[in-house]
SEKOLLO-843437 format. One line per 8 residues: their letters; for each residue x, z, y of N, C-alpha, C. Coordinates in Angstrom, 3 decimals, always signed. Layout:
N
a> X Z Y X Z Y X Z Y  ... $
//
This chain:
218
miapslls> -45.383 +101.110 -16.702 -44.869 +102.360 -17.271 -46.038 +103.279 -17.609  -45.916 +103.964 -18.711 -46.983 +104.875 -19.166 -46.532 +106.317 -18.942  -47.424 +107.089 -18.289 -47.127 +108.500 -17.980 -48.236 +109.384 -18.566  -48.086 +109.844 -19.810 -49.115 +110.695 -20.403 -49.316 +111.971 -19.580  -50.572 +112.383 -19.457 -50.889 +113.569 -18.663 -50.910 +114.815 -19.532  -50.051 +115.754 -19.192 -49.948 +117.007 -19.932 -51.233 +117.828 -19.861  -52.093 +117.495 -18.900 -53.376 +118.191 -18.767 -54.214 +118.061 -20.041  -53.975 +116.975 -20.800 -54.731 +116.741 -22.041 -54.023 +117.294 -23.276 $
adfarlae> -52.874 +117.924 -23.072 -52.102 +118.465 -24.205 -52.595 +119.860 -24.578  -52.033 +120.385 -25.658 -52.331 +121.751 -26.098 -51.410 +122.694 -25.312  -51.993 +123.460 -24.386 -51.191 +124.313 -23.510 -50.482 +125.445 -24.255  -50.908 +125.719 -25.474 -50.242 +126.769 -26.248 -48.970 +126.247 -26.924  -48.789 +124.908 -26.882 -47.634 +124.320 -27.582 -46.945 +123.287 -26.686  -46.681 +123.651 -25.455 -46.195 +122.660 -24.486 -44.863 +122.016 -24.881  -43.956 +122.785 -25.429 -42.649 +122.203 -25.802 -42.834 +121.093 -26.840  -43.629 +121.378 -27.885 -43.877 +120.351 -28.920 -44.635 +119.164 -28.336 $
etqrvada> -45.557 +119.451 -27.416 -46.383 +118.385 -26.849 -45.548 +117.404 -26.027  -44.473 +117.883 -25.389 -43.602 +116.944 -24.663 -42.916 +115.995 -25.649  -42.555 +116.499 -26.819 -41.873 +115.667 -27.821 -42.797 +114.599 -28.398  -44.088 +114.896 -28.439 -45.043 +113.937 -29.016 -45.149 +112.657 -28.191  -44.727 +112.725 -26.927 -44.844 +111.544 -26.065 -43.464 +111.046 -25.609  -42.460 +111.289 -26.449 -41.078 +110.932 -26.094 -40.903 +109.431 -25.850  -41.829 +108.603 -26.343 -41.741 +107.147 -26.151 -42.279 +106.704 -24.792  -42.876 +107.615 -24.044 -43.450 +107.246 -22.750 -42.352 +107.147 -21.693 $
dwlhvdvm> -42.739 +106.732 -20.484 -41.759 +106.548 -19.400 -41.607 +107.811 -18.569  -42.722 +108.385 -18.164 -42.738 +109.636 -17.399 -43.718 +110.589 -18.071  -43.543 +111.884 -17.836 -44.526 +112.883 -18.278 -45.239 +113.396 -17.025  -46.533 +113.147 -16.955 -47.311 +113.489 -15.762 -47.774 +114.950 -15.858  -47.377 +115.738 -14.871 -47.696 +117.169 -14.875 -48.583 +117.483 -13.664  -49.812 +117.902 -13.943 -50.773 +118.212 -12.873 -50.664 +119.680 -12.468  -50.311 +119.899 -11.216 -50.224 +121.258 -10.669 -51.436 +121.451 -9.753  -52.313 +122.384 -10.111 -53.525 +122.634 -9.322 -53.570 +124.105 -8.912 $
dahfvpnl> -54.023 +124.345 -7.673 -53.899 +125.697 -7.117 -55.218 +126.454 -6.936  -56.337 +125.857 -7.374 -57.670 +126.466 -7.209 -58.077 +126.579 -5.734  -57.359 +125.881 -4.854 -57.720 +125.813 -3.434 -57.997 +124.368 -3.039  -56.973 +123.526 -3.151 -57.146 +122.107 -2.831 -58.127 +121.467 -3.813  -58.047 +121.871 -5.062 -59.017 +121.476 -6.095 -59.538 +122.765 -6.732  -60.731 +122.700 -7.350 -61.302 +123.949 -7.886 -60.621 +124.483 -9.129  -59.788 +123.690 -9.758 -59.181 +124.098 -11.020 -57.802 +124.726 -10.784  -57.337 +125.477 -11.773 -56.017 +126.117 -11.707 -55.257 +125.736 -12.976 $
tlglpvvq> -54.029 +125.233 -12.819 -53.273 +124.856 -14.031 -51.951 +125.593 -14.081  -50.851 +124.877 -13.845 -49.523 +125.495 -13.993 -48.811 +125.554 -12.650  -47.834 +126.440 -12.555 -47.027 +126.526 -11.343 -45.568 +126.259 -11.648  -44.733 +126.543 -10.680 -43.314 +126.199 -10.754 -42.578 +126.768 -11.979  -42.764 +128.050 -12.354 -41.998 +128.563 -13.501 -42.306 +127.824 -14.806  -43.577 +127.481 -15.012 -43.951 +126.766 -16.243 -43.407 +125.336 -16.197  -43.505 +124.705 -15.033 -42.984 +123.340 -14.901 -41.471 +123.326 -15.119  -40.797 +124.353 -14.643 -39.342 +124.449 -14.859 -39.025 +124.553 -16.354 $
aiqavspi> -39.836 +125.307 -17.072 -39.648 +125.442 -18.528 -39.898 +124.107 -19.235  -40.905 +123.372 -18.771 -41.208 +122.054 -19.352 -40.057 +121.084 -19.069  -39.566 +121.127 -17.834 -38.455 +120.263 -17.433 -37.239 +120.465 -18.349  -37.014 +121.703 -18.752 -35.847 +122.022 -19.586 -35.933 +121.402 -20.982  -37.156 +121.138 -21.465 -37.292 +120.619 -22.835 -37.814 +119.184 -22.901  -38.298 +118.650 -21.791 -38.927 +117.326 -21.835 -37.909 +116.215 -22.101  -38.226 +115.330 -23.055 -37.309 +114.226 -23.343 -37.412 +113.095 -22.319  -38.418 +113.160 -21.446 -38.624 +112.099 -20.446 -38.781 +112.712 -19.052 $
pldchlmi> -38.576 +111.919 -17.988 -38.647 +112.453 -16.622 -40.037 +112.989 -16.265  -40.048 +114.045 -15.472 -41.326 +114.639 -15.050 -41.849 +113.976 -13.781  -43.147 +113.686 -13.822 -43.881 +113.111 -12.700 -44.871 +114.191 -12.261  -44.488 +114.976 -11.254 -45.303 +116.137 -10.859 -46.311 +115.750 -9.787  -47.574 +115.967 -10.087 -48.675 +115.636 -9.181 -49.226 +116.952 -8.626  -48.899 +117.224 -7.362 -49.273 +118.508 -6.761 -50.621 +118.409 -6.046  -51.646 +118.940 -6.712 -52.986 +119.000 -6.106 -53.128 +120.382 -5.489  -52.379 +120.569 -4.386 -52.268 +121.910 -3.819 -52.320 +121.852 -2.291 $
dnperwap> -52.733 +122.967 -1.701 -52.626 +123.136 -0.261 -51.169 +123.440 +0.102  -50.841 +123.206 +1.361 -49.513 +123.549 +1.889 -48.362 +122.943 +1.072  -48.433 +121.630 +0.780 -47.352 +121.018 -0.012 -46.008 +121.072 +0.701  -46.048 +121.162 +2.045 -44.794 +121.263 +2.805 -43.943 +122.420 +2.285  -44.621 +123.506 +1.958 -43.910 +124.698 +1.497 -43.455 +124.581 +0.041  -44.305 +124.031 -0.816 -44.064 +124.125 -2.253 -43.403 +122.903 -2.891  -43.629 +121.726 -2.330 -43.180 +120.501 -3.014 -41.669 +120.429 -3.251  -40.828 +120.786 -2.270 -39.385 +120.637 -2.508 -38.888 +121.425 -3.719 $
gyaeigay> -39.532 +122.533 -4.025 -39.130 +123.347 -5.177 -39.210 +122.593 -6.487  -40.206 +121.700 -6.601 -40.350 +120.924 -7.836 -39.231 +119.889 -7.963  -38.799 +119.361 -6.816 -37.660 +118.444 -6.833 -36.383 +119.201 -7.210  -36.254 +120.405 -6.686 -35.036 +121.197 -6.928 -34.852 +121.563 -8.397  -35.949 +121.720 -9.146 -35.801 +122.069 -10.567 -35.560 +120.835 -11.433  -35.556 +119.647 -10.794 -35.195 +118.447 -11.551 -36.320 +117.469 -11.841  -37.508 +117.676 -11.256 -38.574 +116.689 -11.452 -38.107 +115.339 -10.917  -38.515 +114.265 -11.586 -38.064 +112.928 -11.195 -38.855 +112.413 -9.990 $
nvtvhaea> -40.170 +112.653 -10.015 -41.059 +112.182 -8.953 -41.987 +113.343 -8.588  -42.121 +113.624 -7.301 -42.998 +114.715 -6.855 -44.010 +114.115 -5.878  -45.277 +114.194 -6.259 -46.351 +113.579 -5.474 -47.208 +114.640 -4.813  -47.451 +114.446 -3.524 -48.323 +115.352 -2.762 -49.559 +114.576 -2.309  -50.621 +115.292 -1.977 -51.846 +114.616 -1.541 -51.859 +114.379 -0.045  -52.186 +113.154 +0.322 -52.283 +112.792 +1.738 -53.232 +113.744 +2.471  -54.327 +114.111 +1.780 -55.364 +114.929 +2.407 -54.908 +116.375 +2.657  -53.817 +116.782 +1.988 -53.341 +118.167 +2.123 -52.151 +118.279 +3.075 $
cteprava> -51.604 +117.124 +3.501 -50.380 +117.134 +4.305 -50.677 +117.063 +5.788  -49.997 +117.880 +6.566 -50.085 +117.704 +8.015 -48.990 +116.750 +8.480  -47.847 +116.785 +7.794 -46.720 +115.913 +8.158 -46.193 +115.200 +6.902  -46.874 +114.135 +6.447 -46.456 +113.483 +5.198 -44.996 +113.021 +5.207  -44.549 +112.473 +6.339 -43.171 +111.956 +6.398 -42.148 +113.076 +6.197  -42.429 +114.234 +6.791 -41.508 +115.374 +6.667 -41.441 +115.848 +5.218  -42.591 +115.868 +4.548 -42.609 +116.286 +3.126 -41.797 +115.297 +2.296  -41.995 +114.007 +2.561 -41.253 +112.982 +1.813 -39.749 +113.179 +1.987 $
rdiraaga> -39.335 +113.436 +3.216 -37.902 +113.643 +3.484 -37.362 +114.850 +2.725  -38.146 +115.940 +2.717 -37.703 +117.165 +2.038 -37.619 +116.974 +0.519  -38.600 +116.250 -0.028 -38.598 +115.996 -1.479 -37.375 +115.149 -1.847  -37.148 +114.112 -1.066 -36.012 +113.223 -1.342 -34.682 +113.961 -1.175  -34.611 +114.811 -0.144 -33.372 +115.569 +0.090 -33.077 +116.517 -1.065  -34.152 +116.960 -1.740 -33.981 +117.868 -2.880 -33.725 +117.115 -4.187  -33.704 +115.781 -4.111 -33.253 +115.012 -5.269 -34.294 +114.273 -6.082  -35.551 +114.220 -5.623 -36.594 +113.524 -6.388 -37.137 +112.333 -5.608 $
laglavkp> -37.849 +111.476 -6.310 -38.640 +110.462 -5.620 -39.833 +111.173 -4.985  -40.325 +110.625 -3.872 -41.465 +111.225 -3.178 -42.696 +110.345 -3.361  -43.806 +110.979 -3.747 -45.050 +110.242 -3.954 -46.151 +110.742 -3.037  -47.048 +109.829 -2.652 -48.226 +110.191 -1.858 -49.463 +109.797 -2.643  -50.359 +110.770 -2.862 -51.598 +110.517 -3.605 -52.771 +110.420 -2.639  -53.709 +109.511 -2.948 -54.943 +109.410 -2.158 -56.153 +109.540 -3.075  -57.118 +110.343 -2.646 -58.366 +110.502 -3.392 -59.179 +109.206 -3.332  -60.183 +109.061 -4.223 -60.984 +107.828 -4.225 -61.598 +107.488 -2.858 $
gtpledyi> -62.000 +108.500 -2.103 -62.670 +108.230 -0.828 -61.743 +108.093 +0.373  -60.441 +108.255 +0.165 -59.486 +108.206 +1.285 -59.022 +106.773 +1.516  -59.186 +106.246 +2.742 -58.767 +104.864 +3.004 -57.246 +104.720 +2.997  -56.779 +103.692 +2.339 -55.341 +103.425 +2.282 -54.793 +103.072 +3.668  -55.608 +102.386 +4.464 -55.177 +101.908 +5.791 -54.601 +103.030 +6.661  -55.159 +104.235 +6.515 -54.708 +105.364 +7.342 -53.265 +105.769 +7.053  -52.738 +105.339 +5.894 -51.419 +105.832 +5.459 -50.384 +104.734 +5.256  -50.733 +103.494 +5.569 -49.796 +102.392 +5.313 -48.480 +102.603 +6.055 $
dvltdfdt> -48.547 +103.082 +7.300 -47.314 +103.294 +8.072 -46.421 +104.361 +7.451  -47.032 +105.461 +7.008 -46.192 +106.546 +6.462 -45.648 +106.216 +5.074  -46.293 +105.269 +4.378 -45.847 +104.952 +3.019 -44.454 +104.323 +2.969  -43.945 +103.883 +4.114 -42.574 +103.353 +4.118 -41.562 +104.450 +3.782  -41.961 +105.728 +3.925 -41.074 +106.849 +3.604 -41.235 +107.345 +2.168  -42.124 +106.713 +1.398 -42.417 +107.173 +0.037 -41.943 +106.177 -1.023  -41.765 +106.702 -2.240 -41.316 +105.891 -3.376 -42.450 +105.549 -4.333  -43.543 +106.320 -4.246 -44.677 +106.141 -5.158 -45.974 +106.317 -4.376 $
llvmtvep> -46.933 +105.451 -4.668 -48.298 +105.646 -4.170 -49.165 +105.912 -5.387  -49.827 +107.070 -5.413 -50.711 +107.419 -6.528 -52.158 +107.244 -6.073  -52.811 +106.228 -6.613 -54.223 +105.980 -6.291 -55.068 +106.693 -7.337  -55.837 +107.694 -6.896 -56.701 +108.427 -7.831 -57.899 +107.556 -8.200  -58.083 +107.365 -9.506 -59.226 +106.581 -9.982 -60.326 +107.498 -10.529  -60.180 +108.801 -10.241 -61.248 +109.805 -10.425 -61.059 +110.820 -9.290  -62.039 +111.694 -9.085 -61.843 +112.791 -8.134 -60.838 +113.767 -8.738  -59.822 +114.202 -7.989 -58.822 +115.099 -8.572 -59.398 +116.472 -8.917 $
gfggqsfi> -58.831 +117.080 -9.961 -59.213 +118.450 -10.291 -59.531 +118.702 -11.741  -60.021 +117.675 -12.443 -60.386 +117.864 -13.851 -60.027 +116.625 -14.650  -59.615 +116.823 -15.914 -59.360 +115.697 -16.808 -60.664 +115.205 -17.413  -60.578 +114.058 -18.086 -61.716 +113.567 -18.859 -62.831 +112.901 -18.070  -62.579 +112.555 -16.792 -63.622 +111.898 -16.006 -63.599 +110.384 -16.201  -64.695 +109.732 -15.783 -64.779 +108.275 -15.922 -64.058 +107.564 -14.778  -63.453 +106.462 -15.126 -62.702 +105.607 -14.210 -63.616 +105.056 -13.106  -63.148 +105.121 -11.851 -63.924 +104.597 -10.717 -63.323 +103.244 -10.318 $
advlpkvr> -63.979 +102.156 -10.750 -63.436 +100.813 -10.488 -63.466 +100.454 -9.000  -64.310 +101.138 -8.235 -64.434 +100.831 -6.799 -63.138 +101.056 -6.020  -62.187 +101.793 -6.584 -60.937 +102.030 -5.845 -59.895 +100.940 -6.095  -60.199 +99.993 -6.969 -59.193 +98.965 -7.294 -58.769 +98.106 -6.097  -59.645 +97.863 -5.094 -59.157 +97.134 -3.913 -57.968 +97.830 -3.241  -57.911 +99.169 -3.328 -56.761 +99.898 -2.765 -55.485 +99.548 -3.535  -55.623 +99.454 -4.844 -54.481 +99.100 -5.693 -54.024 +97.682 -5.352  -54.992 +96.770 -5.201 -54.658 +95.377 -4.867 -53.937 +95.282 -3.526 $
karelvdt> -54.424 +96.039 -2.549 -53.824 +96.035 -1.212 -52.379 +96.563 -1.269  -52.187 +97.650 -2.022 -50.840 +98.220 -2.151 -49.899 +97.220 -2.820  -50.377 +96.556 -3.866 -49.542 +95.561 -4.567 -49.153 +94.431 -3.626  -50.110 +93.998 -2.812 -49.864 +92.925 -1.835 -48.749 +93.353 -0.856  -48.826 +94.606 -0.383 -47.829 +95.108 +0.565 -46.446 +95.233 -0.073  -46.430 +95.553 -1.369 -45.149 +95.625 -2.094 -44.605 +94.201 -2.301  -45.489 +93.299 -2.740 -45.047 +91.926 -3.023 -44.550 +91.202 -1.775  -45.094 +91.555 -0.613 -44.665 +90.888 +0.629 -43.499 +91.605 +1.294 $
ghlklfve> -43.040 +92.699 +0.658 -41.873 +93.395 +1.179 -42.158 +94.437 +2.251  -43.436 +94.651 +2.564 -43.773 +95.666 +3.570 -43.537 +97.085 +3.038  -43.738 +97.252 +1.737 -43.526 +98.554 +1.104 -42.647 +98.360 -0.117  -41.925 +99.419 -0.472 -41.091 +99.370 -1.682 -41.423 +100.637 -2.460  -42.385 +100.524 -3.370 -42.783 +101.729 -4.121 -43.479 +101.378 -5.429  -43.576 +102.383 -6.297 -44.384 +102.259 -7.514 -45.848 +102.424 -7.126  -46.721 +101.646 -7.758 -48.159 +101.814 -7.551 -48.714 +102.447 -8.835  -49.098 +103.710 -8.712 -49.510 +104.507 -9.874 -51.018 +104.749 -9.820 $
vdgginad> -51.666 +104.711 -10.973 -53.096 +105.040 -11.050 -53.298 +106.221 -11.988  -54.245 +107.070 -11.641 -54.471 +108.305 -12.396 -55.963 +108.597 -12.457  -56.485 +108.652 -13.694 -57.878 +109.054 -13.890 -58.663 +108.051 -14.717  -59.081 +108.469 -15.903 -59.918 +107.607 -16.735 -59.199 +106.380 -17.273  -57.859 +106.430 -17.335 -57.101 +105.271 -17.836 -57.049 +105.332 -19.369  -57.553 +104.265 -19.987 -57.560 +104.184 -21.460 -57.568 +102.706 -21.857  -57.777 +102.441 -23.141 -57.740 +101.056 -23.630 -58.801 +100.184 -22.954  -59.890 +100.789 -22.476 -60.967 +100.016 -21.837 -60.711 +99.718 -20.366 $
tieqaaaa> -59.863 +100.517 -19.707 -59.703 +100.390 -18.251 -58.310 +99.966 -17.802  -57.315 +100.079 -18.660 -55.942 +99.838 -18.213 -55.732 +98.396 -17.771  -56.443 +97.459 -18.400 -56.249 +96.048 -18.031 -56.732 +95.776 -16.611  -57.873 +96.383 -16.229 -58.376 +96.215 -14.852 -57.361 +96.743 -13.844  -56.810 +97.925 -14.143 -55.851 +98.552 -13.223 -54.562 +97.739 -13.141  -54.118 +97.213 -14.276 -52.883 +96.412 -14.295 -53.090 +95.086 -13.574  -54.230 +94.468 -13.803 -54.521 +93.190 -13.140 -54.601 +93.370 -11.627  -55.032 +94.551 -11.185 -55.116 +94.835 -9.747 -53.740 +95.081 -9.134 $
gadvfvag> -52.747 +95.387 -9.983 -51.392 +95.527 -9.467 -50.713 +96.856 -9.700  -51.339 +97.754 -10.453 -50.679 +99.028 -10.758 -49.515 +98.797 -11.714  -48.465 +99.613 -11.574 -47.359 +99.483 -12.532 -46.996 +100.799 -13.229  -47.668 +101.896 -12.836 -47.507 +103.170 -13.560 -48.919 +103.666 -13.879  -49.135 +104.031 -15.147 -50.473 +104.387 -15.608 -50.471 +105.797 -16.201  -51.234 +106.690 -15.589 -51.365 +108.048 -16.113 -52.514 +108.042 -17.122  -52.212 +108.419 -18.347 -53.242 +108.433 -19.394 -53.235 +109.799 -20.064  -54.382 +110.450 -20.097 -54.475 +111.783 -20.678 -54.935 +111.745 -22.121 $
savygaed> -56.253 +111.818 -22.320 -56.794 +111.872 -23.681 -56.524 +110.586 -24.456  -56.316 +109.458 -23.748 -56.027 +108.189 -24.434 -54.721 +108.278 -25.219  -53.823 +109.159 -24.773 -52.556 +109.355 -25.502 -52.617 +110.630 -26.342  -52.891 +111.754 -25.686 -52.856 +113.030 -26.409 -54.021 +113.189 -27.396  -55.093 +112.444 -27.174 -56.228 +112.523 -28.103 -56.076 +111.578 -29.281  -55.035 +110.735 -29.236 -54.821 +109.763 -30.310 -54.149 +110.427 -31.511  -54.413 +109.873 -32.691 -53.803 +110.404 -33.907 -52.281 +110.221 -33.861  -51.878 +109.065 -33.317 -50.452 +108.752 -33.202 -50.159 +108.421 -31.729 $
pakaiaal> -49.704 +109.415 -30.939 -49.463 +109.165 -29.517 -48.488 +108.015 -29.249  -47.446 +107.888 -30.085 -46.455 +106.819 -29.878 -47.113 +105.453 -29.997  -47.998 +105.333 -30.972 -48.700 +104.065 -31.179 -49.650 +103.793 -30.000  -50.300 +104.851 -29.511 -51.217 +104.708 -28.371 -50.456 +104.269 -27.119  -49.267 +104.857 -26.903 -48.439 +104.491 -25.746 -48.035 +103.019 -25.832  -47.588 +102.597 -27.011 -47.158 +101.204 -27.195 -48.322 +100.239 -26.962  -49.506 +100.612 -27.447 -50.674 +99.739 -27.290 -51.085 +99.629 -25.825  -51.084 +100.753 -25.114 -51.436 +100.734 -23.690 -50.427 +99.902 -22.893 $
raqaaaam> -49.155 +100.073 -23.229 -48.098 +99.335 -22.528 -48.278 +97.828 -22.731  -48.589 +97.455 -23.979 -48.777 +96.027 -24.277 -49.997 +95.458 -23.550  -51.073 +96.249 -23.503 -52.282 +95.805 -22.781 -51.992 +95.584 -21.296  -51.284 +96.557 -20.708 -50.967 +96.467 -19.280 -50.079 +95.259 -18.999  -49.075 +95.054 -19.847 -48.151 +93.918 -19.643 -48.896 +92.591 -19.740  -49.810 +92.501 -20.708 -50.575 +91.257 -20.875 -51.465 +90.999 -19.651  -52.078 +92.060 -19.128 -52.966 +91.908 -17.969 -52.193 +91.530 -16.713  -50.965 +92.055 -16.604 -50.140 +91.742 -15.424 -49.714 +90.279 -15.422 $
sg> -49.381 +89.767 -16.622 -48.897 +88.390 -16.678 -50.051 +87.383 -16.783  -51.266 +87.940 -17.013 -52.416 +87.046 -17.205 -52.910 +86.444 -15.902 $
//
């Protein structure tokens, strides 16, 4: 599944920008609070406005402190998947329960340097694992291939029935890197400039999807 990142869109034309990627599976929305990460993006009122016009489900990635307090609100406004950072949570399982109770899938994100092993037990309460393939906080960074063993491990745990979740990758995903991520076992791909920077976003989405499918079956 392809999830274009709104971080690469024109923020002055968000409603139109959601329509440009109507062929995608999810719309990835990065919420940053200038605390957990140095950057500041959008908050709940703007995401609610996007949710009202988006032709596809919202995949909200909360790069914020205190997700226990804020995450359920994104589920309540209708986001399809709400992801919090493992590094920001004191009680990941409780956050997952609250997100699910509010009607969304619950996701757990891990930074490139965070070991997956520390969270395998809690991931049984989650629907999505988001493996960051760049340091969170800014778009346009280069893909870090060193994190692919985490993706492979997660895929193995899903394939053996230990976990039941989407394996999502975010950061530096484009025509040059999507095959590596797909071959490692990812099934949701967040792509920013590779989609929004393309002349024809629909064509870019279709091409990325085809590349990923070929790499998975290869």
